[in-house]
C-alpha positions in Angstrom: 0.2 0.6 0.0 1.7 3.4 -1.0 2.4 6.0 1.7 2.1 9.3 0.3 3.6 12.3 2.0 2.5 16.2 3.7 1.6 18.3 0.7 4.5 20.3 -0.5 2.7 23.8 -0.2 2.5 23.3 3.4 3.9 25.6 5.2 6.5 25.4 8.2 4.8 26.1 11.1 2.4 23.7 9.6 4.2 20.5 9.1 6.3 21.4 12.4 2.5 20.6 14.5 1.8 17.5 12.5 0.1 14.4 14.8 0.7 11.5 12.5 -2.6 8.7 13.9 -2.3 5.2 12.7 -6.2 3.6 12.7 -6.8 -0.6 12.1 -9.7 -1.3 9.9 -13.3 -0.1 11.6 -11.3 2.2 13.9 -13.0 5.7 14.8 -11.4 8.7 14.1 -13.3 11.6 15.7 -16.8 10.9 16.8 -19.9 13.4 15.3 -20.4 16.3 18.6 -16.8 15.8 19.0 -15.3 19.4 19.0 -13.2 20.6 16.1 -9.3 20.1 16.9 -7.9 18.7 13.8 -8.5 18.6 9.9 -6.7 15.6 8.6 -4.6 14.4 5.6 -4.3 10.8 4.7 -1.0 9.5 4.0 -2.3 5.9 4.1 -5.3 3.9 3.9 -9.1 4.7 3.1 -11.7 6.7 5.2 -15.4 7.4 5.4 -17.3 10.0 7.4 -21.1 8.7 8.2 -24.1 9.7 9.3 -26.9 7.2 10.5 -30.7 7.7 10.9 -33.0 7.0 13.8 -33.6 4.1 11.9 -30.4 2.6 12.5 -29.6 3.4 8.2 -25.6 4.9 7.9 -24.9 7.0 4.8 -21.5 7.5 3.7 -21.1 11.8 3.4 -17.8 12.3 2.9 -14.4 9.1 1.9 -11.0 10.1 1.4 -7.7 8.0 -0.2 -4.7 8.4 0.4 -2.5 11.6 -0.8 -6.0 13.7 -0.1 -7.5 15.7 3.1 -10.3 14.5 5.1 -12.6 16.1 6.9 -11.4 19.9 5.7 -15.3 21.0 6.0 -15.0 20.9 10.1 -13.0 24.3 10.0 -16.2 26.0 9.0 -17.6 23.9 11.9 -17.1 24.1 15.6 -18.1 20.5 16.1 -17.2 17.0 13.7 -21.3 16.5 12.3 -20.5 13.2 11.5 -18.2 9.7 12.7 -15.3 9.1 11.1 -14.1 5.7 10.3 -11.0 4.1 8.1 -12.0 1.3 6.0 -9.0 -0.3 5.4 -5.3 0.2 7.7 -5.0 3.8 7.6 -1.8 7.1 8.9 -3.2 9.9 9.0 -1.7 13.6 9.6 -3.4 15.4 11.8 -3.3 18.4 11.6 -4.2 21.2 14.5 -7.7 23.4 13.1 -6.6 26.0 14.8 -3.4 26.8 13.2 -4.3 25.7 9.8 -7.5 29.0 10.0 -4.3 31.4 11.0 -2.4 29.7 7.8 -5.7 30.6 5.8 -6.3 34.0 7.5 -2.8 35.3 6.7 -3.3 34.8 3.3 -0.3 33.9 0.7 0.4 31.2 -1.5 -0.5 28.7 0.8 -4.1 29.6 1.1 -4.8 29.7 -2.7 -2.7 25.9 -2.5 -5.2 25.2 -0.3 -7.9 26.6 -1.8 -7.7 25.2 -5.4 -6.9 22.0 -3.0 -10.3 22.2 -1.9 -11.7 23.1 -5.1 -10.7 19.7 -6.8 -11.9 17.8 -3.4 -15.1 19.5 -3.9 -15.4 19.0 -7.5 -14.8 14.9 -6.7 -17.8 14.6 -3.7 -19.8 17.0 -6.5 -19.8 13.5 -8.4 -20.0 11.2 -6.2 -23.0 12.7 -5.3 -24.2 12.8 -9.2 -23.3 9.8 -9.3 -25.2 7.6 -6.9 -28.2 10.0 -8.2 -27.8 7.2 -11.1 -30.6 4.2 -10.9 -28.5 1.5 -12.9 -25.3 0.3 -11.7 -23.8 0.4 -14.6 -24.4 4.0 -15.4 -22.7 4.5 -12.0 -19.4 2.2 -13.3 -18.9 4.4 -16.1 -20.0 7.3 -14.1 -17.1 6.6 -12.5 -14.3 5.6 -14.6 -15.4 8.7 -17.2 -15.5 11.3 -14.3 -12.3 9.7 -11.5 -9.9 8.2 -14.5 -8.4 11.4 -16.1 -8.2 12.5 -20.0 -7.4 8.8 -20.6 -10.4 7.2 -19.4 -7.7 4.9 -16.9 -9.6 4.8 -12.8 -7.0 3.1 -10.5 -7.5 0.0 -8.3 -6.5 0.9 -5.9 -8.9 0.2 -3.2 -11.1 -3.8 -2.6 -13.9 -4.3 -4.9 -16.2 -4.9 -2.2 -15.0 -1.4 -0.9 -15.2 0.1 -4.0 -19.0 -1.9 -4.4 -19.9 0.1 -1.0 -19.3 3.5 -2.6 -21.3 3.3 -5.0 -23.8 1.8 -3.2 -24.1 -1.7 -5.5 -24.2 -5.0 -3.6 -20.7 -6.7 -4.6 -22.4 -9.1 -6.6 -24.0 -6.3 -8.1 -20.7 -4.7 -8.7 -18.7 -7.6 -9.6 -21.7 -8.8 -12.6 -21.3 -5.4 -14.0 -17.8 -5.4 -14.2 -17.9 -8.7 -16.1 -20.5 -7.2 -19.1 -18.5 -4.4 -19.4 -15.7 -6.3 -19.9 -17.4 -8.3 -22.3 -19.3 -6.5 -24.7 -15.9 -4.4 -25.3 -16.6 -1.1 -23.6 -14.0 -2.0 -20.4 -10.4 -3.4 -20.4 -10.2 -4.0 -16.5 -7.1 -5.6 -14.8 -6.1 -5.8 -10.8 -4.5 -2.5 -10.6 -7.1 -0.2 -13.3 -10.7 0.2 -14.7 -10.2 1.9 -18.9 -12.6 2.9 -20.5 -11.8 1.3 -24.7 -15.1 1.9 -25.4 -18.5 4.8 -25.7 -21.6 3.6 -25.0 
């Protein structure tokens, strides 16, 4: 599993204040309602933020993989509004929220770089919500590859298919079937490391 490093645009004051946290699969990072102390950067693994309805139905509100910030929206709140867990063995860098806010208020190149990074994160989240509104499993898979596979339509398989099915709100068996059908139809090429779009539908 690849380990990432902190973004180069983080100023020394933030780097020196970072605290690294190791999490086992399923371990909680923070609880809904807890005071916001940190924003996180995923060095290794994968995290998810979830909310549960009164009926006990769990909804994934946010996911982040290695190389991405996590819970950055907490900068605008006093308390976390979700529960956060590691979906696989993970390591995160905890960046003190008050110090991060102070650096942003100071402006300069860091504030610009962080804003652009957040814009990219927002795009990914918007694509995810759009994807989940699609009714057919086939449409969700193709949307994922088109939106997250870059210009060449190559979506990297960085997580097990079981976790990818959860991200797409599909049963694992449904995802396996759709991937098999798309492969047989010559629309995608699936390897152990990626799903590549080779023909448009």
